[in-house]
N, C-alpha and C positions, 0 to 999 in steps of 0.2 A: 209410703205416704205418711205413716205415723212418724217415722224418723225425720222426715222433712219438716213436719209441723213442729215437732219438739225443737228442732234446730233453729227454726225461725223465731219461736218464742224466746229461746235463750239469747239470741242476738238482740232482740228488741229490749229484753230486760237489761242486758249489759250496756246498751246505748242509753237507756234511761238513767241508769246509775251514773254513767260518765257525764251526762248532761247536767244532772243535779250537782255533781262535784264542781264542774266548771262554773255553774251559776253561783254556787256559794263562794268560789274564789273571786268572781267578779264583784260580788257585794263588798269584799274587803278593799278593793282598789277604787278609791274615790277620785273623781275628776274635778271636784269643786270644793270651795270653802267660803263660808261667810265670815269667819273670824279674822281672816287676813285682809278683808276689804278696807278697813280704816288705815292700815299700814300702806297698802299699795295704791289706794285711790288718789292721794295727793300727787304722786309721781306720774301716774298714767293718765290722769284726766286731761291735762293740757300739754301735749307733746308737739314740738315743732317737727315737721317732716324733714326740714333741713337743719341739722344741729349746728351748723357753722354760724358764728356771729358775724364774721366778715370773711374775706378771702382765706380759705383754709391753707393755701400754699404759703401764706404769710403769717401763719400762726393763729388763724381765726377759728379753728375747730374747737368745739365744746365736747371734750371726751366724756364728761359726765352725762351729757344728753345722749351721746351714743350708747352708753350703758343702759339708759332708760329705754331707748328704742329697742335694744335687744330683749329686755324684759317684756316690752310691749309685744314683740314678735312671738313671745312664748306664752304669755298670759293675757287674759281679757276679762274685764269686769262687765257683767250683764245682770240686770235685776238684782243689784246688791249682792252678787255672788262672783267669786273669783274662779275662773275656769282655765284649764290648760288648753291652749288652742289645738284643735285636731290637726294632725299631720305636721306639726312644727318640729324642727330639728335643733333648736337653740337651747332648750331646757332638757337636761338629762335626768332630772329627779322626779319626784312625785309631790302631790299636795301634802302628804304626810311629812315629807322632808322639810317643807316650808313651815308647817305648823309646829315643828320642833323648836323653832326660833320665832315665836309669834310677833316679837317687837323689832325684828330686823328686816331692813330693806337691803337687797344685795348691793346696790350701787352706793358707795361711800360708807360702807359699814365700818365700825371702829372696834378695836380690841376692848373687850368687856372685862378683862382681868382674869379670865379663865381660858383654858385651851379647848373648851367646848365650842365648836364652830362647824358649820356645814362644809361639805366638800365643794370643789369647783363644779358648779352645775350650769352656769349660764355661759354659753360659748357662741361665737360667731365665726363663720368661715371667712377666709381672707378675701374672697371675691365680694362677699356682702359688705365687709368692712371698707374695702376700696371704693365700692360704688356709693355707699351711704355716708361714710365717715372718712373721706380723704384728708390729707394734710396733717397738721399737728397743732396742739394747743399751746400758745405762747404763755410763759409764766406771767401772771398778773403782778403789777407793782404792789397791789394790796396783799398779795399772798407772800408775806415776809418769810414764812417758814421754808419756802422752796428756794429762795435766792439769797436773802440776807443772812440767814443762819450759816450756810456753808461759806459765804463770803467772809464773815467775821471770824468763824471758827478755824478755817483752814487756809484760805487764800491770802488774806491780809497778813497773818503771821508768817506765811512763806515768803511774802515780799520783804519782810524785815530780815528773815534769815539770809536772803540773797545779798543784803548789804554787807554781810560778813564774808562773802565769797570773794577772794581777791580777783581783780581784773586789771587789764592794762589800759583800756580806753573806756570812755563814757561820753554821753551826749553833752556837747558844749553848752554851757550856760553863759549867755552874753554878760559881760561885766557891766554894760551900760544899765542893766536892770538894777544894779546896786550902787550906782554912782549918783552924785548930786548933793552931797553934804547933808546938812540938817534938813528936817522936814518942817516946812512952814505952811501957811494956809494956801498959798499960791501953788505949791507943789503937791497938794493932796490929791487932786484929780489924776495927775500923772502917776502918783504912788498907787492909787487904786487900780490903775491899769497894769502896773508892773507886777504887783503881787500875784494876781491870777496867772499872768503869763509865765512868771518864774515857777510857780507851783505846777503849772501844766507841763513845762519842759522837764522838771524833775520827776513828775509822775510818769511821763512817757519814758524817760530814761530807766526808771526802776522797772517798769513793765517790760521793756525790751530786754533788760538784763535778766529778769525772771524767766522770760521765754528762752533765752540762751541757756541759762542754768538748767532749766527743766528739760530742754531738748538734748543736751549733751552731758547729762548727769553722770553716766557711767565712766566716760574718760576722765572726768574731774575726780570722781571718787577713787578710781584706780590709780591715777597719777599721784594723788595726795597720799594714799596708803603706801605707794612705792617710795615716796620721799620719806615718810615716817620710818619705813624699814631701813632705808639708807642711813638716816640719822642714828638709829639704834645700832646699826653695825659699825658705824664710824666711832661712836662712843664706846662700844665694846672693844674695838681695836685699841683705842687710846687707853682704856682701863687695863687691858692686858699688858700694856707696855709701861704702866705707871711705876713699876718697881724696877725698871731697866733704864739704862742710859742710852738707849738706841735712838731716841728722838731728842732733838734740841728744843729749847724753849720756843724758838721761832717757829719750828715746824708744828709744835703743839698749838701755839697761838693761832697760826694761820689756818690750821685745820678746824679749830673751834670757831674761828671767825667765818669760815666758809659754810659752816652749818647755819649760821644766822643770816647770811646774805646770799645763800645758794639759790634763792629765788630770783635774783637779779640777773640781767644779761651777763654773759661771760666777759663782755667788754669792760665790766667793772673790776676785772682781775687786777688791773694796774693799780687802782686805788687800794685794793686789799693788800698788795705788796708794799705800798707806801705805809700802810697802817702798822706793819710789823717790821719795818726796815731797821728800827733802833733796837730790836730785841736780838740778843746774841744767838748766832746760829751754830755754835760749836757743840760737840758732844764730849763725854768723859770716857776715856779709855783706860783699861787696866794697866797698871804699872808693870814694866818688864820685870820678870823674876817672881812676881807674886803668884800664889797658888790659889786659883779660883776654886770655889766650892761647887760651881756648876760649869757646864761646858760653855765656852764662848762661841757665839753664833755670828757668822759673817752676814752683814746686811748692807744694802746699798752698794756703793762703789768700794767694796773691800773694807768698809769700816767695821771693826769688831763691835759686837753688841753684847756687853756683859749682862748678866742676869741678877747680880746681887744688888740689893737696895742701898742707896746712898741718899741721905737727906741733908741738904745744905742748911747751915744755921743762918738765920736772918738777924742774928745779933752781931753781925759784922760791924766792927768799929770803922766808921767812915774816915776817921782822922789818921788811921794807920797807913792806909794805902788805897789808891783808887784803881790799882791794877789787879788782875786775877791772880789768885794764889796758885802757883805752878805745882809745888810739891808739898802736899800736906803731910804731917807726921804720920808714920805708919802706926796702926793700932789705935788711933784716935779718930773721932768723927771728923769728917772733912768739913772745913770751913767754907763759907760761900766763895765761889770762884768768880762771882760777878762783881764788876766795879759798881761804885755808887750810882753812876749814871745809868748803867745797865739795869740795876735793881729798880731804879725809879721808872725806867721805861716799862719794865715787866709789871710793876705794881699799877702803873697808869693803864696798861693794856688790860689787866685784870678788872680794874674799875670800869673801863669802857665796855668790855664784854658783858660784865654783869649788868651794867646800866642799860645796854641795848636789849638784853633779855628781859629785864624788868620793865622796860618802856612799853613792851607789848601788852595789849589788853589780855587779862587772864581768861582762861577758858570759861570759867563760871560767869564772868561779866559779859563776855561777848556772845556766848551761845548757850551756856548752861542754864541761866535763868530763863531766857526765852523758851528753851525746850520744856521747862517745867510748866510754863503757861500754855504751851501748845499741847502738852500731855493732859493738862487740866481740861482744856476744851474738848480734847478727844475723849476723855473719860465721860464728859457730859453727853457727848454724842452716843457713846455706848450705853449710857444710862437711859437715854431716850429710846434706843432700840428695845430695851427691856420694858419700858413703860408703854411704848407704842408697838408692841409686838405684832408683826405681820404687815406693817405699813411698808409698801414698796418704796415710797418716797424717802422714808427714813433709812431704808436699806441702801438705796443709791447714794444718799448723802454720806453714809458711813463708808461706802466703797470709794467715793471721791476723796474723803479725808485720808484714807490709807494710801490712795494714789498719790496725793500731794505730800505724803510723808517722805518722799524721795528727796525733796529740797532740803528739809532739816538735816538729813543724813549727809548731804554735800557740805552744808555749813559745819556740821560736827567734825568732818574730816579736815576741812580747811583750817579750823581753829585749833586743832591739836598739834599742828606742826610747829617746830621751833623757829623756823625762818619767819620773820615778821612780814606783814603785808604792806607796811608803809616804808618806802625807800628813803623818806626824809630823815628817819632815825639814823640810817647809815650815813647820809650826807652830812648830818650834823656832827657825827663822830669823826669823819675823815676830811672835813673841810679844811682844817689847818694844814694837814699833810698835802692836800692838793695844791694849796697856795704856796706852801714852802718848797714844793718840788720845782716850781718855776714862778717866782714872784713877779717877773716882768710880763707874764702873760695875763691877758684879761680873763676874768672868770667866765665870761660868756663863751670863750673859746674852749673851755673845758667840758662843754656839753658833749656827752657821749653819744655815739651813734645809736639810733633807735632801730634795732634789728631784732626780729623774731620771726615766727612763721609768716607774718604778714609782709615781710621784706625779703629781698633777695638774699639767700644764704651764701652767696658766693664769698663774702668776706669771712666766713667761718668754715670754710671747706675742710680745714684741718681737724675740725671737731667732729667726732664720730656721730654726733646727733644730727648733723646736717648732711652726711654723706648720701643718704637715701634721697633727701629732698633735692640736692644738687644734681642728681641724675634724672630728675623729672624731665619729660619732653619739653621742648621749647614752647610749644603751644600752651601747655599747662602753666609753665612759669610766667608766660606773657599774660594769660588770663588772670592768674593769681596777682600779678603786679597791678593790673587794671582795677581789680576788685579792691586791692589794698589801698590804692590811691583814692578810690571813691570813698571807702570807709574812713580813711584818714581825714578827708574833707568834712565829713559829717560828724565823726566822733573824735573828740580831742583826747589827749593823754589824761589818764585818771589822776596822775601826779605831775601836772604840767610844770611846776616850779622845780621839780627835782631833776638832778643830773643823772639819775639812775632810773632804770625802767624795770619793773617787776614782770615776771613771766605770767602768761595766762595760767589759770588753774590747771588746765589739761596739759600744760608743759612743765609743771612744777617738778615732777619726779625725774624726767629726762634732763631738766636744767640742773638739778642738784647733782646728777651723775656727771655732767660736764665739769662741774667744779671739782668733784673728787678726782676725775681723770686729770684735770689740770694740776692738781696738787702732786699727783704721781709723776707728771712730766717735769714739774719744777724742782721737786726735791727727790733725789734718788732714794733716800731712806724711807720715803712714803710710797714707793712703788709696791711694797708688800701690802700696804693698805688698799691700794687701788686693785691689786690682783685679788685680794681676799673679798673686798666689798663688791667690786664690779664684775670680776671675771668668774671666780669660782662659785659665787652665790647668785650670779645674774639670773639664771633660769629659775632658781628656787624663789628668789624674791619677786621676780616678775609674775610667776604663776600664783604665788601666795597673795600678792596684792590683787591679782585678778579674781581669785576665789573670794576674798573678803569683800572686794568691791561688788562682785556679783551677788553676794548675800545681801548687801545693804540696799540694793535696788530690786532684787528679786523677791524678797520677803514681803515688803509692802505691796508690790505689784501683784504677786500671786494671791494674797489675801483679798485684794480688791477684786480680782477676777473671780475668786471663789464666791464672794458675796453676790456679785452681779450674775454669776452663772446659776446660783441656786435660788435666784429670785424668780418664782414661777411665772411662765413655765420654765423648768430647769433645762439648761442647754446654753450653748453659745449664742449670744445675740449681739446687738449693736454695741451696747455698753461694755460687755465683757470682751468682745473682740477688739474694741478700741484700746483698752488697757493691755490686753494680750499683745497687740501689735506694737504698743509702746515698749513693752518688755523685750520683744524681739529686736526692735530698732536699737535699744541700748546694748543688747548683747552683740549686735553687729558692730556698733561703734567701739565697744570695748575690745573686740577681737581685732578690729582694724588698728586701734591704738597699739595693742600688743605686737601685732605683726610689724608695724612700721618701726616701732622702737627696737624690736628684736633684730630686724635686718639692718637698721641704721647702726646698731651697736656692733654687729658682726660683719657688716659690709656685704658685698656681693662676692660670690664664689664663681669660679669658672673663667673661661677665656672670653673677655668682653669683645674681642675682635670677631668672634664667631657670629655669623649672620643670624643663625637660628637662636643663639643665646640672646643677642640684642633684641630680636623680635619678641622673644618670650618675656624679656624684661620690660619692654615697652607695653606689651599687652597686660602684664600684671600691674603696671603703674596705672594705666587707664582703667583697668578693672577696679583697682583700689579706689580711685577717685569717683568712679561711677557708683560703687557700693556706698561710699561715704556720703555722696549727695542724696542717694536714695534713703539711707538711714536717717539723715538729718531731716529730710522732708517728712518721713513717717513719724519721727519723734516729735517734730513741731506740730504736725497735724493732729496727732493723737493726744498730745499733752495739752496744748493750748486750745486747739479746735475742739477736742473732746470736752474740755472744761466749759467752753462756751455753749456747746450743745446741751450739756447737763443743766447749766443755769437757765438757759432759755427754753428748755423742755422740748427741743427739736426731736429728740429720740423717742418721744411718746407718739408713735404713729403705727399704722397697720403693719408696715414692713418690719419694723423693729420689735413688734409684739410677738412675732412667731420665731421659733428657734431657727438658726441659720441652716440646719439640715433640710428645711422645707423651702428655702428661698427659690431654688431652681424650678420646682414643680408646684409652687404655692397656689396656682390657679386651678389645678386639677386634683391635687392630693387631698383626700378627705380628712387627713390628720392635720392639715394646716389650719388649725383652729386657734382662736384667741379667746381666753377667758376674760370676763369683764367684772365679776364680782370681787369684793374686797374682804380682807380679813378672813379668808377661808382657812380650813383645817390645814391645807398644804402650806399656806403662807406662814401660819403659826408654827408648824413643824419645822420648816427650814429656818425660820428666824431663831428658834430656840436651839436647833442643832448646829447651825453654821454661822449665822449673822452675829449673834452675841459672842460666841467663843472667838470668832475671828477678830472682833473689836478688842476683846480682852488681851489676846495674844499680841495684837498690834501695839497696844499700850505697853505691855511688858517688854516687847522687843526694843522699842524705842528707848525705854528707860534703861535697859541694859547697855545699849549702844552708847547712850550719853554717859553713863557711869564709866564704861571702859575707856571712852575717849578722855574723860577727865582724869582718870587714874593714869593712863598712858602718858599724857602730857606732863602731869606732875612728876611722874617717874623720870621722864627724859630731862625735865628741868633740874631736878635734884642731881642727877648724874652729871649734867652739864656743869652745874655750879661746882661740884666736887672736882671736876677735871680742870676748871678754870683756876681753882686754888692751888692746883698741882702743876701749873705750867713750868715753874722753876724748880720742880722737884728733881733732885740728883741723888743717886744711890750712895750707900754708906762707904766704908773705909777701903783703903788700898787701891785707890784709883787716882790717876792724874788727869787733869783736864787738858784737852787738846782743842784749843779754840780754832775750829775750822769754820770760819764764817763763810756763808754762802756768797758766791761771787755775784749773785743777783743784786746785793745791796748796793755795790758800787755802780752796777749797771742802772739800777733804778734811780740813784742819786744823780748820776751824770747824764743819763739819756732819757729822763722822764718826758721831756717835751717831745722828743722824737717818737717815743712809744705812744704818746697820746695821739699825735697826728697819724701815725701808722695805723693805730686802731680805727 
């Protein structure tokens, strides 16, 4: 009995002490505050139960009012005291947490210059958001920071960059809009109508071309880089033969010319042959009995290729002889073996080649200076991220700017190439030769055939670039023909008055390869160049261009995804997934371009009569076109559609506010929560760790790309000019000239009209 009583007293004493401890703990946890009432009272006193201003499905939702409703579900003001509602699940903090920032209201809070900020404490479940705040808030016209700033800083400059990207067709502008002679009082009303209509057509044309460039950026970049690599390899090949007599002046001139006009349709080959037909096509061979210092190499059709240098003197006296010097004195420098007429033709060709190159707009003028202005606007956006740290609006604008950085990269690649974008330069250089080839033919009949991927490639089946296309199923060729005719009716030629048609930007690399292959077919001594440039280094150049092209669109896309991904809540959402899907679509298009060009270059292997082989080939072709259409659709939807979504604020909704991993079970998953307060500690943390560094790296990357493009083009131009000056270069002593003129000169002179009609 005594033991039982002592035990009971001990338990009562322990319970009393434990109760007092709990009571003291409860005294430290307050549920109310009077200091916060002046801050919260204006926002919670007059709340609309329906936050939408008009139909929320059309953009009438008020997202700021939704945030106020969430705060109202968490807190209540009674008797001039702010209380936390009992049993609420929207607010995860305490009154003490709110009193740490006594002048801050959660909705619409701004960065105060310090990293001191509360954590994300106000949350709403997806089901509550869907029932109380459906739809999306459209961007107001008065809110210039959300639509005008990204429009001026990124989108409009990108439209200007697209004008530098070469194209084959454009929207027709009726000539009647600019006819009518002088403007008088009676024609002013008509003039007032014509100006807006012409401006509207031009604007629509630029927008359409911007959509095309943005949607197929990766094939354009890859093809342009591949052409730049081909140009560099051709120049290297000519430089390695500059001290030899293995190539004639005609072969050198025609090769250098092909670099400048290799972006034109291969049907322009005839005019290029006319351009160099007056240049001598002979080479200089070693005299019998002489002792070479280096081994003679056989090249071409058994033509010896000596390796010792010879330099012809251009002080040849025109009065002595107009015939080539056959046997120069041994032990002396060889005099010029060209006649006066030949020398004049060579000098005129040098002038024309240099003039064609100099007629092109320089890299700095066309794209270098605009890039500097684009980088300046980008730097300003990065500065705003620093000044408005934690603002999700600024973060998404920065992500959109890096997303649109892809278009300037396309323009940078297109402007570093040696081949000019304007075919009228070549038409002006070759017009005299075209007329002289057949002066009785009307100039209108010299218009070349307009063929490229939009036309039937049957006329160019001998060219390896069209082999894969010519094997397309009849249904695909018929569909492509119908689409081509429809497009041709709506869009006219970009250079309608020119007799020559440039290739689309995504065909530039393969088109230049066709010209190099044609040089090897036409001149036996240039077969080594074709083998070295196109055959031995084909895979290396192809995958090198693919790697650099991938880098140019992957870096801005990945940084854009990074910024959107780390905009709390962290995770893939609507914005980051749109940019990520765009990157995937460009990767698919790039791989499709590489596969098509690879198989068109190497042709098809195996027995085509085999039924299984034919079926597999047809299946692969259909699969190629299916993936192509799918990638084009995804690229267009994510680039243009995604930009429209960002500008109109469509992506600010309940569904896009939660990470993608909760989309399937968003109705039942307790973690499918949406935070509504602004400038929280998490936002400031991610802004300082990811948003600002990503913007800085984006600026640095684009600056480096612009500098490399400028340096690369200047280097190619300098090398090209040096080779132009050495077209008539002949190596030094102990060589006799053997004028072996190419038989195609007579064929061009005698059968030019037939070749034009056959083409």
